[in-house]
N, CA, C, O and CB atoms as a CASP TS submission, in Angstrom:
PFRMAT TS
TARGET T0000
AUTHOR 0000-0000-0000
METHOD Language model
MODEL 1
PARENT N/A
ATOM      1  N   MET     1       5.855  17.911  55.886  1.00  0.00           N
ATOM      2  CA  MET     1       7.013  17.791  55.047  1.00  0.00           C
ATOM      3  C   MET     1       8.063  18.849  55.376  1.00  0.00           C
ATOM      4  O   MET     1       9.260  18.577  55.283  1.00  0.00           O
ATOM      5  CB  MET     1       6.609  17.887  53.607  1.00  0.00           C
ATOM      6  N   LEU     2       7.635  20.038  55.754  1.00  0.00           N
ATOM      7  CA  LEU     2       8.592  21.086  56.083  1.00  0.00           C
ATOM      8  C   LEU     2       9.438  20.724  57.291  1.00  0.00           C
ATOM      9  O   LEU     2      10.534  21.256  57.466  1.00  0.00           O
ATOM     10  CB  LEU     2       7.870  22.388  56.334  1.00  0.00           C
ATOM     11  N   VAL     3       8.937  19.826  58.121  1.00  0.00           N
ATOM     12  CA  VAL     3       9.662  19.457  59.323  1.00  0.00           C
ATOM     13  C   VAL     3      10.970  18.756  58.978  1.00  0.00           C
ATOM     14  O   VAL     3      11.964  18.938  59.682  1.00  0.00           O
ATOM     15  CB  VAL     3       8.801  18.564  60.207  1.00  0.00           C
ATOM     16  N   LYS     4      10.995  17.963  57.916  1.00  0.00           N
ATOM     17  CA  LYS     4      12.181  17.197  57.566  1.00  0.00           C
ATOM     18  C   LYS     4      13.179  18.000  56.743  1.00  0.00           C
ATOM     19  O   LYS     4      14.356  17.642  56.700  1.00  0.00           O
ATOM     20  CB  LYS     4      11.784  15.962  56.812  1.00  0.00           C
ATOM     21  N   ILE     5      12.752  19.058  56.097  1.00  0.00           N
ATOM     22  CA  ILE     5      13.644  19.830  55.231  1.00  0.00           C
ATOM     23  C   ILE     5      14.771  20.510  56.003  1.00  0.00           C
ATOM     24  O   ILE     5      15.927  20.369  55.603  1.00  0.00           O
ATOM     25  CB  ILE     5      12.850  20.872  54.476  1.00  0.00           C
ATOM     26  N   PRO     6      14.503  21.232  57.078  1.00  0.00           N
ATOM     27  CA  PRO     6      15.606  21.934  57.748  1.00  0.00           C
ATOM     28  C   PRO     6      16.716  21.009  58.240  1.00  0.00           C
ATOM     29  O   PRO     6      17.892  21.363  58.164  1.00  0.00           O
ATOM     30  CB  PRO     6      15.070  22.716  58.911  1.00  0.00           C
ATOM     31  N   ASP     7      16.360  19.844  58.739  1.00  0.00           N
ATOM     32  CA  ASP     7      17.372  18.933  59.261  1.00  0.00           C
ATOM     33  C   ASP     7      18.292  18.406  58.167  1.00  0.00           C
ATOM     34  O   ASP     7      19.490  18.230  58.392  1.00  0.00           O
ATOM     35  CB  ASP     7      16.708  17.777  59.971  1.00  0.00           C
ATOM     36  N   SER     8      17.745  18.156  57.000  1.00  0.00           N
ATOM     37  CA  SER     8      18.538  17.523  55.965  1.00  0.00           C
ATOM     38  C   SER     8      19.164  18.497  54.974  1.00  0.00           C
ATOM     39  O   SER     8      20.158  18.154  54.335  1.00  0.00           O
ATOM     40  CB  SER     8      17.696  16.557  55.232  1.00  0.00           C
ATOM     41  N   VAL     9      18.612  19.704  54.826  1.00  0.00           N
ATOM     42  CA  VAL     9      19.091  20.617  53.792  1.00  0.00           C
ATOM     43  C   VAL     9      19.754  21.865  54.346  1.00  0.00           C
ATOM     44  O   VAL     9      20.758  22.325  53.803  1.00  0.00           O
ATOM     45  CB  VAL     9      17.957  21.015  52.910  1.00  0.00           C
ATOM     46  N   THR    10      19.216  22.410  55.402  1.00  0.00           N
ATOM     47  CA  THR    10      19.682  23.694  55.892  1.00  0.00           C
ATOM     48  C   THR    10      19.734  23.712  57.409  1.00  0.00           C
ATOM     49  O   THR    10      19.199  22.818  58.063  1.00  0.00           O
ATOM     50  CB  THR    10      18.788  24.809  55.384  1.00  0.00           C
ATOM     51  N   SER    11      20.365  24.710  57.959  1.00  0.00           N
ATOM     52  CA  SER    11      20.420  24.823  59.411  1.00  0.00           C
ATOM     53  C   SER    11      19.302  25.714  59.955  1.00  0.00           C
ATOM     54  O   SER    11      19.255  25.963  61.159  1.00  0.00           O
ATOM     55  CB  SER    11      21.773  25.369  59.840  1.00  0.00           C
ATOM     56  N   SER    12      18.404  26.197  59.100  1.00  0.00           N
ATOM     57  CA  SER    12      17.291  27.040  59.528  1.00  0.00           C
ATOM     58  C   SER    12      16.253  26.222  60.284  1.00  0.00           C
ATOM     59  O   SER    12      16.115  25.017  60.078  1.00  0.00           O
ATOM     60  CB  SER    12      16.645  27.728  58.322  1.00  0.00           C
ATOM     61  N   SER    13      15.533  26.901  61.158  1.00  0.00           N
ATOM     62  CA  SER    13      14.470  26.213  61.887  1.00  0.00           C
ATOM     63  C   SER    13      13.255  26.027  60.990  1.00  0.00           C
ATOM     64  O   SER    13      13.108  26.696  59.967  1.00  0.00           O
ATOM     65  CB  SER    13      14.086  26.994  63.157  1.00  0.00           C
ATOM     66  N   THR    14      12.397  25.114  61.390  1.00  0.00           N
ATOM     67  CA  THR    14      11.169  24.860  60.642  1.00  0.00           C
ATOM     68  C   THR    14      10.295  26.102  60.607  1.00  0.00           C
ATOM     69  O   THR    14       9.641  26.370  59.599  1.00  0.00           O
ATOM     70  CB  THR    14      10.397  23.689  61.255  1.00  0.00           C
ATOM     71  N   PHE    15      10.277  26.865  61.698  1.00  0.00           N
ATOM     72  CA  PHE    15       9.445  28.061  61.753  1.00  0.00           C
ATOM     73  C   PHE    15       9.929  29.117  60.760  1.00  0.00           C
ATOM     74  O   PHE    15       9.120  29.763  60.094  1.00  0.00           O
ATOM     75  CB  PHE    15       9.438  28.635  63.170  1.00  0.00           C
ATOM     76  N   VAL    16      11.237  29.290  60.664  1.00  0.00           N
ATOM     77  CA  VAL    16      11.798  30.251  59.706  1.00  0.00           C
ATOM     78  C   VAL    16      11.505  29.795  58.278  1.00  0.00           C
ATOM     79  O   VAL    16      11.144  30.606  57.425  1.00  0.00           O
ATOM     80  CB  VAL    16      13.330  30.413  59.919  1.00  0.00           C
ATOM     81  N   LEU    17      11.660  28.516  58.023  1.00  0.00           N
ATOM     82  CA  LEU    17      11.379  27.979  56.698  1.00  0.00           C
ATOM     83  C   LEU    17       9.905  28.175  56.327  1.00  0.00           C
ATOM     84  O   LEU    17       9.594  28.566  55.203  1.00  0.00           O
ATOM     85  CB  LEU    17      11.749  26.491  56.638  1.00  0.00           C
ATOM     86  N   GLY    18       9.006  27.903  57.268  1.00  0.00           N
ATOM     87  CA  GLY    18       7.579  28.086  57.024  1.00  0.00           C
ATOM     88  C   GLY    18       7.213  29.545  56.787  1.00  0.00           C
ATOM     89  O   GLY    18       6.409  29.851  55.906  1.00  0.00           O
ATOM     90  N   ALA    19       7.797  30.436  57.565  1.00  0.00           N
ATOM     91  CA  ALA    19       7.535  31.870  57.393  1.00  0.00           C
ATOM     92  C   ALA    19       8.038  32.347  56.042  1.00  0.00           C
ATOM     93  O   ALA    19       7.381  33.150  55.380  1.00  0.00           O
ATOM     94  CB  ALA    19       8.196  32.682  58.519  1.00  0.00           C
ATOM     95  N   THR    20       9.197  31.855  55.632  1.00  0.00           N
ATOM     96  CA  THR    20       9.741  32.219  54.320  1.00  0.00           C
ATOM     97  C   THR    20       8.846  31.713  53.203  1.00  0.00           C
ATOM     98  O   THR    20       8.621  32.411  52.214  1.00  0.00           O
ATOM     99  CB  THR    20      11.158  31.662  54.150  1.00  0.00           C
ATOM    100  N   TYR    21       8.339  30.508  53.359  1.00  0.00           N
ATOM    101  CA  TYR    21       7.420  29.931  52.374  1.00  0.00           C
ATOM    102  C   TYR    21       6.175  30.813  52.223  1.00  0.00           C
ATOM    103  O   TYR    21       5.738  31.087  51.105  1.00  0.00           O
ATOM    104  CB  TYR    21       7.016  28.494  52.788  1.00  0.00           C
ATOM    105  N   LEU    22       5.610  31.252  53.345  1.00  0.00           N
ATOM    106  CA  LEU    22       4.427  32.111  53.278  1.00  0.00           C
ATOM    107  C   LEU    22       4.748  33.465  52.651  1.00  0.00           C
ATOM    108  O   LEU    22       3.917  34.025  51.937  1.00  0.00           O
ATOM    109  CB  LEU    22       3.842  32.312  54.673  1.00  0.00           C
ATOM    110  N   GLN    23       5.934  33.995  52.907  1.00  0.00           N
ATOM    111  CA  GLN    23       6.341  35.260  52.283  1.00  0.00           C
ATOM    112  C   GLN    23       6.465  35.101  50.768  1.00  0.00           C
ATOM    113  O   GLN    23       6.102  36.007  50.018  1.00  0.00           O
ATOM    114  CB  GLN    23       7.678  35.750  52.876  1.00  0.00           C
ATOM    115  N   LEU    24       6.972  33.965  50.320  1.00  0.00           N
ATOM    116  CA  LEU    24       7.066  33.709  48.877  1.00  0.00           C
ATOM    117  C   LEU    24       5.678  33.629  48.237  1.00  0.00           C
ATOM    118  O   LEU    24       5.469  34.135  47.134  1.00  0.00           O
ATOM    119  CB  LEU    24       7.841  32.405  48.616  1.00  0.00           C
ATOM    120  N   ILE    25       4.745  33.001  48.923  1.00  0.00           N
ATOM    121  CA  ILE    25       3.369  32.923  48.419  1.00  0.00           C
ATOM    122  C   ILE    25       2.798  34.322  48.241  1.00  0.00           C
ATOM    123  O   ILE    25       2.162  34.623  47.231  1.00  0.00           O
ATOM    124  CB  ILE    25       2.476  32.098  49.376  1.00  0.00           C
ATOM    125  N   GLN    26       3.035  35.175  49.238  1.00  0.00           N
ATOM    126  CA  GLN    26       2.526  36.552  49.156  1.00  0.00           C
ATOM    127  C   GLN    26       3.249  37.335  48.068  1.00  0.00           C
ATOM    128  O   GLN    26       2.615  38.093  47.334  1.00  0.00           O
ATOM    129  CB  GLN    26       2.681  37.268  50.511  1.00  0.00           C
ATOM    130  N   ALA    27       4.553  37.169  47.951  1.00  0.00           N
ATOM    131  CA  ALA    27       5.337  37.923  46.970  1.00  0.00           C
ATOM    132  C   ALA    27       4.941  37.581  45.540  1.00  0.00           C
ATOM    133  O   ALA    27       4.928  38.455  44.673  1.00  0.00           O
ATOM    134  CB  ALA    27       6.820  37.656  47.169  1.00  0.00           C
ATOM    135  N   PHE    28       4.617  36.314  45.289  1.00  0.00           N
ATOM    136  CA  PHE    28       4.244  35.887  43.946  1.00  0.00           C
ATOM    137  C   PHE    28       2.733  35.905  43.731  1.00  0.00           C
ATOM    138  O   PHE    28       2.239  35.447  42.701  1.00  0.00           O
ATOM    139  CB  PHE    28       4.782  34.499  43.680  1.00  0.00           C
ATOM    140  N   HIS    29       2.004  36.438  44.711  1.00  0.00           N
ATOM    141  CA  HIS    29       0.543  36.571  44.628  1.00  0.00           C
ATOM    142  C   HIS    29      -0.136  35.240  44.290  1.00  0.00           C
ATOM    143  O   HIS    29      -1.059  35.183  43.478  1.00  0.00           O
ATOM    144  CB  HIS    29       0.171  37.620  43.578  1.00  0.00           C
ATOM    145  N   LEU    30       0.341  34.183  44.930  1.00  0.00           N
ATOM    146  CA  LEU    30      -0.267  32.870  44.734  1.00  0.00           C
ATOM    147  C   LEU    30      -1.490  32.760  45.636  1.00  0.00           C
ATOM    148  O   LEU    30      -1.537  33.387  46.695  1.00  0.00           O
ATOM    149  CB  LEU    30       0.750  31.725  45.032  1.00  0.00           C
ATOM    150  N   PRO    31      -2.468  31.978  45.232  1.00  0.00           N
ATOM    151  CA  PRO    31      -3.658  31.815  46.080  1.00  0.00           C
ATOM    152  C   PRO    31      -3.287  31.143  47.405  1.00  0.00           C
ATOM    153  O   PRO    31      -2.329  30.374  47.483  1.00  0.00           O
ATOM    154  CB  PRO    31      -4.740  30.984  45.345  1.00  0.00           C
ATOM    155  N   ARG    32      -4.063  31.450  48.436  1.00  0.00           N
ATOM    156  CA  ARG    32      -3.797  30.895  49.763  1.00  0.00           C
ATOM    157  C   ARG    32      -3.901  29.371  49.782  1.00  0.00           C
ATOM    158  O   ARG    32      -3.511  28.743  50.766  1.00  0.00           O
ATOM    159  CB  ARG    32      -4.761  31.487  50.778  1.00  0.00           C
ATOM    160  N   ALA    33      -4.419  28.769  48.716  1.00  0.00           N
ATOM    161  CA  ALA    33      -4.495  27.311  48.657  1.00  0.00           C
ATOM    162  C   ALA    33      -3.097  26.698  48.749  1.00  0.00           C
ATOM    163  O   ALA    33      -2.950  25.552  49.174  1.00  0.00           O
ATOM    164  CB  ALA    33      -5.194  26.859  47.359  1.00  0.00           C
ATOM    165  N   TYR    34      -2.079  27.448  48.357  1.00  0.00           N
ATOM    166  CA  TYR    34      -0.717  26.945  48.437  1.00  0.00           C
ATOM    167  C   TYR    34      -0.178  27.012  49.860  1.00  0.00           C
ATOM    168  O   TYR    34       0.809  26.352  50.186  1.00  0.00           O
ATOM    169  CB  TYR    34       0.185  27.727  47.501  1.00  0.00           C
ATOM    170  N   ALA    35      -0.819  27.802  50.701  1.00  0.00           N
ATOM    171  CA  ALA    35      -0.396  27.897  52.102  1.00  0.00           C
ATOM    172  C   ALA    35      -1.000  26.732  52.871  1.00  0.00           C
ATOM    173  O   ALA    35      -2.203  26.484  52.789  1.00  0.00           O
ATOM    174  CB  ALA    35      -0.823  29.263  52.735  1.00  0.00           C
ATOM    175  N   ILE    36      -0.193  26.044  53.593  1.00  0.00           N
ATOM    176  CA  ILE    36      -0.655  24.880  54.353  1.00  0.00           C
ATOM    177  C   ILE    36      -0.723  25.272  55.821  1.00  0.00           C
ATOM    178  O   ILE    36       0.273  25.690  56.411  1.00  0.00           O
ATOM    179  CB  ILE    36       0.288  23.643  54.142  1.00  0.00           C
ATOM    180  N   ASP    37      -1.894  25.133  56.396  1.00  0.00           N
ATOM    181  CA  ASP    37      -2.092  25.461  57.798  1.00  0.00           C
ATOM    182  C   ASP    37      -1.606  24.288  58.649  1.00  0.00           C
ATOM    183  O   ASP    37      -2.183  23.203  58.584  1.00  0.00           O
ATOM    184  CB  ASP    37      -3.587  25.787  58.092  1.00  0.00           C
ATOM    185  N   PRO    38      -0.564  24.487  59.437  1.00  0.00           N
ATOM    186  CA  PRO    38      -0.045  23.378  60.242  1.00  0.00           C
ATOM    187  C   PRO    38      -1.033  22.863  61.278  1.00  0.00           C
ATOM    188  O   PRO    38      -0.877  21.749  61.778  1.00  0.00           O
ATOM    189  CB  PRO    38       1.213  23.802  60.934  1.00  0.00           C
ATOM    190  N   ALA    39      -2.037  23.648  61.605  1.00  0.00           N
ATOM    191  CA  ALA    39      -3.022  23.210  62.597  1.00  0.00           C
ATOM    192  C   ALA    39      -3.773  21.957  62.132  1.00  0.00           C
ATOM    193  O   ALA    39      -4.299  21.209  62.955  1.00  0.00           O
ATOM    194  CB  ALA    39      -4.017  24.339  62.885  1.00  0.00           C
ATOM    195  N   HIS    40      -3.824  21.731  60.825  1.00  0.00           N
ATOM    196  CA  HIS    40      -4.508  20.547  60.305  1.00  0.00           C
ATOM    197  C   HIS    40      -3.796  19.254  60.685  1.00  0.00           C
ATOM    198  O   HIS    40      -4.413  18.190  60.692  1.00  0.00           O
ATOM    199  CB  HIS    40      -4.628  20.638  58.798  1.00  0.00           C
ATOM    200  N   TYR    41      -2.528  19.332  60.994  1.00  0.00           N
ATOM    201  CA  TYR    41      -1.738  18.142  61.268  1.00  0.00           C
ATOM    202  C   TYR    41      -1.500  17.889  62.754  1.00  0.00           C
ATOM    203  O   TYR    41      -0.979  16.836  63.123  1.00  0.00           O
ATOM    204  CB  TYR    41      -0.428  18.249  60.572  1.00  0.00           C
ATOM    205  N   ILE    42      -1.867  18.820  63.594  1.00  0.00           N
ATOM    206  CA  ILE    42      -1.539  18.724  65.020  1.00  0.00           C
ATOM    207  C   ILE    42      -2.160  17.494  65.681  1.00  0.00           C
ATOM    208  O   ILE    42      -1.475  16.790  66.424  1.00  0.00           O
ATOM    209  CB  ILE    42      -2.002  19.977  65.742  1.00  0.00           C
ATOM    210  N   ALA    43      -3.417  17.225  65.431  1.00  0.00           N
ATOM    211  CA  ALA    43      -4.074  16.083  66.077  1.00  0.00           C
ATOM    212  C   ALA    43      -3.374  14.778  65.712  1.00  0.00           C
ATOM    213  O   ALA    43      -3.186  13.913  66.568  1.00  0.00           O
ATOM    214  CB  ALA    43      -5.560  16.016  65.675  1.00  0.00           C
ATOM    215  N   GLY    44      -2.995  14.636  64.468  1.00  0.00           N
ATOM    216  CA  GLY    44      -2.301  13.425  64.034  1.00  0.00           C
ATOM    217  C   GLY    44      -0.937  13.276  64.684  1.00  0.00           C
ATOM    218  O   GLY    44      -0.567  12.188  65.127  1.00  0.00           O
ATOM    219  N   PHE    45      -0.185  14.380  64.741  1.00  0.00           N
ATOM    220  CA  PHE    45       1.128  14.331  65.382  1.00  0.00           C
ATOM    221  C   PHE    45       0.992  14.036  66.875  1.00  0.00           C
ATOM    222  O   PHE    45       1.767  13.257  67.430  1.00  0.00           O
ATOM    223  CB  PHE    45       1.880  15.655  65.169  1.00  0.00           C
ATOM    224  N   ALA    46       0.016  14.652  67.517  1.00  0.00           N
ATOM    225  CA  ALA    46      -0.192  14.408  68.953  1.00  0.00           C
ATOM    226  C   ALA    46      -0.544  12.944  69.209  1.00  0.00           C
ATOM    227  O   ALA    46      -0.094  12.357  70.192  1.00  0.00           O
ATOM    228  CB  ALA    46      -1.308  15.326  69.502  1.00  0.00           C
ATOM    229  N   ALA    47      -1.343  12.362  68.329  1.00  0.00           N
ATOM    230  CA  ALA    47      -1.709  10.948  68.480  1.00  0.00           C
ATOM    231  C   ALA    47      -0.481  10.051  68.316  1.00  0.00           C
ATOM    232  O   ALA    47      -0.339   9.057  69.027  1.00  0.00           O
ATOM    233  CB  ALA    47      -2.793  10.557  67.451  1.00  0.00           C
ATOM    234  N   LEU    48       0.392  10.397  67.393  1.00  0.00           N
ATOM    235  CA  LEU    48       1.611   9.607  67.190  1.00  0.00           C
ATOM    236  C   LEU    48       2.559   9.684  68.384  1.00  0.00           C
ATOM    237  O   LEU    48       3.329   8.756  68.630  1.00  0.00           O
ATOM    238  CB  LEU    48       2.332  10.077  65.938  1.00  0.00           C
ATOM    239  N   LEU    49       2.502  10.778  69.114  1.00  0.00           N
ATOM    240  CA  LEU    49       3.375  10.955  70.268  1.00  0.00           C
ATOM    241  C   LEU    49       2.851  10.261  71.526  1.00  0.00           C
ATOM    242  O   LEU    49       3.501  10.279  72.571  1.00  0.00           O
ATOM    243  CB  LEU    49       3.557  12.423  70.543  1.00  0.00           C
ATOM    244  N   GLU    50       1.684   9.655  71.416  1.00  0.00           N
ATOM    245  CA  GLU    50       1.116   8.823  72.478  1.00  0.00           C
ATOM    246  C   GLU    50       0.978   9.536  73.822  1.00  0.00           C
ATOM    247  O   GLU    50       1.564   9.124  74.823  1.00  0.00           O
ATOM    248  CB  GLU    50       1.960   7.606  72.658  1.00  0.00           C
ATOM    249  N   PHE    51       0.199  10.606  73.824  1.00  0.00           N
ATOM    250  CA  PHE    51      -0.085  11.316  75.069  1.00  0.00           C
ATOM    251  C   PHE    51      -1.241  10.683  75.833  1.00  0.00           C
ATOM    252  O   PHE    51      -1.598  11.150  76.914  1.00  0.00           O
ATOM    253  CB  PHE    51      -0.396  12.775  74.781  1.00  0.00           C
ATOM    254  N   GLY    52      -1.819   9.638  75.289  1.00  0.00           N
ATOM    255  CA  GLY    52      -2.923   8.939  75.955  1.00  0.00           C
ATOM    256  C   GLY    52      -4.164   9.808  76.036  1.00  0.00           C
ATOM    257  O   GLY    52      -4.582  10.410  75.047  1.00  0.00           O
ATOM    258  N   ASP    53      -4.756   9.869  77.240  1.00  0.00           N
ATOM    259  CA  ASP    53      -5.982  10.641  77.434  1.00  0.00           C
ATOM    260  C   ASP    53      -5.759  12.143  77.285  1.00  0.00           C
ATOM    261  O   ASP    53      -6.712  12.901  77.102  1.00  0.00           O
ATOM    262  CB  ASP    53      -6.561  10.348  78.800  1.00  0.00           C
ATOM    263  N   GLU    54      -4.513  12.566  77.361  1.00  0.00           N
ATOM    264  CA  GLU    54      -4.183  13.992  77.261  1.00  0.00           C
ATOM    265  C   GLU    54      -4.033  14.465  75.805  1.00  0.00           C
ATOM    266  O   GLU    54      -3.823  15.655  75.569  1.00  0.00           O
ATOM    267  CB  GLU    54      -2.895  14.276  78.025  1.00  0.00           C
ATOM    268  N   THR    55      -4.135  13.559  74.835  1.00  0.00           N
ATOM    269  CA  THR    55      -3.919  13.913  73.434  1.00  0.00           C
ATOM    270  C   THR    55      -4.787  15.076  72.962  1.00  0.00           C
ATOM    271  O   THR    55      -4.257  16.003  72.349  1.00  0.00           O
ATOM    272  CB  THR    55      -4.179  12.719  72.568  1.00  0.00           C
ATOM    273  N   PRO    56      -6.107  15.069  73.219  1.00  0.00           N
ATOM    274  CA  PRO    56      -6.912  16.214  72.765  1.00  0.00           C
ATOM    275  C   PRO    56      -6.474  17.539  73.396  1.00  0.00           C
ATOM    276  O   PRO    56      -6.478  18.572  72.726  1.00  0.00           O
ATOM    277  CB  PRO    56      -8.377  15.969  73.079  1.00  0.00           C
ATOM    278  N   LYS    57      -6.100  17.516  74.666  1.00  0.00           N
ATOM    279  CA  LYS    57      -5.649  18.739  75.332  1.00  0.00           C
ATOM    280  C   LYS    57      -4.336  19.225  74.741  1.00  0.00           C
ATOM    281  O   LYS    57      -4.166  20.422  74.506  1.00  0.00           O
ATOM    282  CB  LYS    57      -5.494  18.505  76.837  1.00  0.00           C
ATOM    283  N   VAL    58      -3.412  18.315  74.500  1.00  0.00           N
ATOM    284  CA  VAL    58      -2.124  18.683  73.913  1.00  0.00           C
ATOM    285  C   VAL    58      -2.339  19.287  72.526  1.00  0.00           C
ATOM    286  O   VAL    58      -1.746  20.315  72.199  1.00  0.00           O
ATOM    287  CB  VAL    58      -1.186  17.452  73.830  1.00  0.00           C
ATOM    288  N   ALA    59      -3.175  18.658  71.719  1.00  0.00           N
ATOM    289  CA  ALA    59      -3.456  19.167  70.377  1.00  0.00           C
ATOM    290  C   ALA    59      -4.101  20.552  70.449  1.00  0.00           C
ATOM    291  O   ALA    59      -3.744  21.449  69.685  1.00  0.00           O
ATOM    292  CB  ALA    59      -4.372  18.192  69.610  1.00  0.00           C
ATOM    293  N   HIS    60      -5.040  20.719  71.361  1.00  0.00           N
ATOM    294  CA  HIS    60      -5.718  22.005  71.518  1.00  0.00           C
ATOM    295  C   HIS    60      -4.742  23.089  71.956  1.00  0.00           C
ATOM    296  O   HIS    60      -4.805  24.217  71.466  1.00  0.00           O
ATOM    297  CB  HIS    60      -6.860  21.887  72.529  1.00  0.00           C
ATOM    298  N   ASP    61      -3.842  22.757  72.874  1.00  0.00           N
ATOM    299  CA  ASP    61      -2.863  23.723  73.376  1.00  0.00           C
ATOM    300  C   ASP    61      -1.813  24.077  72.321  1.00  0.00           C
ATOM    301  O   ASP    61      -1.235  25.163  72.368  1.00  0.00           O
ATOM    302  CB  ASP    61      -2.177  23.171  74.622  1.00  0.00           C
ATOM    303  N   ALA    62      -1.564  23.188  71.386  1.00  0.00           N
ATOM    304  CA  ALA    62      -0.535  23.419  70.371  1.00  0.00           C
ATOM    305  C   ALA    62      -0.992  24.340  69.247  1.00  0.00           C
ATOM    306  O   ALA    62      -0.156  24.963  68.593  1.00  0.00           O
ATOM    307  CB  ALA    62      -0.096  22.109  69.789  1.00  0.00           C
ATOM    308  N   VAL    63      -2.280  24.441  69.008  1.00  0.00           N
ATOM    309  CA  VAL    63      -2.786  25.250  67.884  1.00  0.00           C
ATOM    310  C   VAL    63      -2.335  26.707  67.957  1.00  0.00           C
ATOM    311  O   VAL    63      -1.877  27.228  66.940  1.00  0.00           O
ATOM    312  CB  VAL    63      -4.308  25.195  67.848  1.00  0.00           C
ATOM    313  N   PRO    64      -2.434  27.396  69.090  1.00  0.00           N
ATOM    314  CA  PRO    64      -1.983  28.803  69.110  1.00  0.00           C
ATOM    315  C   PRO    64      -0.504  28.973  68.759  1.00  0.00           C
ATOM    316  O   PRO    64      -0.133  29.977  68.149  1.00  0.00           O
ATOM    317  CB  PRO    64      -2.236  29.400  70.478  1.00  0.00           C
ATOM    318  N   SER    65       0.341  28.020  69.129  1.00  0.00           N
ATOM    319  CA  SER    65       1.761  28.161  68.816  1.00  0.00           C
ATOM    320  C   SER    65       2.005  28.056  67.312  1.00  0.00           C
ATOM    321  O   SER    65       2.916  28.706  66.799  1.00  0.00           O
ATOM    322  CB  SER    65       2.578  27.098  69.558  1.00  0.00           C
ATOM    323  N   THR    66       1.222  27.262  66.600  1.00  0.00           N
ATOM    324  CA  THR    66       1.406  27.178  65.145  1.00  0.00           C
ATOM    325  C   THR    66       0.894  28.433  64.470  1.00  0.00           C
ATOM    326  O   THR    66       1.463  28.875  63.472  1.00  0.00           O
ATOM    327  CB  THR    66       0.691  25.944  64.574  1.00  0.00           C
ATOM    328  N   GLN    67      -0.175  29.015  64.999  1.00  0.00           N
ATOM    329  CA  GLN    67      -0.697  30.243  64.411  1.00  0.00           C
ATOM    330  C   GLN    67       0.291  31.384  64.590  1.00  0.00           C
ATOM    331  O   GLN    67       0.431  32.228  63.705  1.00  0.00           O
ATOM    332  CB  GLN    67      -2.047  30.608  65.035  1.00  0.00           C
ATOM    333  N   THR    68       0.973  31.417  65.720  1.00  0.00           N
ATOM    334  CA  THR    68       1.994  32.444  65.948  1.00  0.00           C
ATOM    335  C   THR    68       3.143  32.251  64.989  1.00  0.00           C
ATOM    336  O   THR    68       3.665  33.228  64.452  1.00  0.00           O
ATOM    337  CB  THR    68       2.500  32.408  67.399  1.00  0.00           C
ATOM    338  N   ALA    69       3.550  31.026  64.762  1.00  0.00           N
ATOM    339  CA  ALA    69       4.650  30.738  63.855  1.00  0.00           C
ATOM    340  C   ALA    69       4.311  31.130  62.418  1.00  0.00           C
ATOM    341  O   ALA    69       5.178  31.609  61.687  1.00  0.00           O
ATOM    342  CB  ALA    69       5.011  29.262  63.923  1.00  0.00           C
ATOM    343  N   VAL    70       3.068  30.931  62.011  1.00  0.00           N
ATOM    344  CA  VAL    70       2.660  31.267  60.649  1.00  0.00           C
ATOM    345  C   VAL    70       2.626  32.770  60.451  1.00  0.00           C
ATOM    346  O   VAL    70       2.892  33.251  59.350  1.00  0.00           O
ATOM    347  CB  VAL    70       1.293  30.666  60.333  1.00  0.00           C
ATOM    348  N   GLU    71       2.302  33.526  61.501  1.00  0.00           N
ATOM    349  CA  GLU    71       2.204  34.972  61.384  1.00  0.00           C
ATOM    350  C   GLU    71       3.561  35.666  61.368  1.00  0.00           C
ATOM    351  O   GLU    71       3.634  36.855  61.059  1.00  0.00           O
ATOM    352  CB  GLU    71       1.380  35.513  62.509  1.00  0.00           C
ATOM    353  N   VAL    72       4.630  34.956  61.692  1.00  0.00           N
ATOM    354  CA  VAL    72       5.967  35.570  61.791  1.00  0.00           C
ATOM    355  C   VAL    72       6.399  36.143  60.481  1.00  0.00           C
ATOM    356  O   VAL    72       7.493  36.697  60.379  1.00  0.00           O
ATOM    357  CB  VAL    72       6.995  34.563  62.264  1.00  0.00           C
TER
END
């Protein structure tokens, strides 16, 4: 869902929006259950992009980039 917000509401990137969301969770001392790990969605997105036999490799390679984005 965060992917569609920047395009329609703001000029910020999805990564900045996600990092801000995580900072708000920490600032308000909300449980980590409110934090959504983007790695859970990578396999589904990779399948939709039709990489064929390379889909598992693409999904596996994408996980570190989402973890870096969340840590920002």
